[in-house]
C-alpha positions, 0 to 999 in steps of 0.5 A: 899328095901321097902315093897309095901303098904298093900291093904285095906281089904274088910270090909262090903261094901268097895271094896278092893283096890290093889296097882300098882307097876311100875318098871322102868321109863315111855318109851319115844320112840316107844310108844303111849301116851294114855290120862288118861281121855280117859282110865278112863272116856271114856270107859263106853261110847266107850267100850273096842273096841272103846278104842282099835281102838282109841289107834290104831289110836293114834299110827299112824303118821299123814297122815297114811292110814288105813281101817276097814279091816286093823284095824281088822287084827291089833287088832287080830279080823280077818276079823271082820270089823263090830266090827271095824265099830261099834267101830268107830261109838261109837267113832263118837257118843262120838264126839271123832272121825270125819269120813269125806268123800271125794267124787266126785261131783255127787257121788262116795266116794273116801275115808274117813278121820279119824280126832281126837285130839292128846289128844283124847278129844271130839270135840266142837260143832264148831269143829265138824261142821268144820271138819265133812263137806264132801270134794267134788271135781269136777266130772271131772277136767283137771290136777286133781291127785288121791290125795284128798286135800293131805289127802288121796289117791284113794287106795283100802284097802279092805274097800269098802261097 
């Protein structure tokens, strides 16, 4: 059995660095891949809460529906949806998340759609313009279903303002 490499000793202004030892191979099922760039460079901008929310969003299948209240419970933050909303705002400001509104013409928000790249990279200016535009449906139409462009449904998930 080989010994782990010795950590560098802290001398003067040098920081002590400690080795990492991973046992076993990387999991291939039942896990979420989190991009290195998001972890290593995104956290100063989006903070730990933004990282937690982004990882939670990445863990869900495409089309999954959630809310700030549900995310707050899943992250162990109780009823603190303000904390989730602040994290979502940081992700939007960092251009890692688009929150696109679906609403009826003349008012009435139906839902919000969380849009992000599978690798959590930032949206380009062109992508942002394309995805951030709200979806507006006619106020009244015959044959309309509760499904909004196949992206979200009119369900109350405890996220109303």
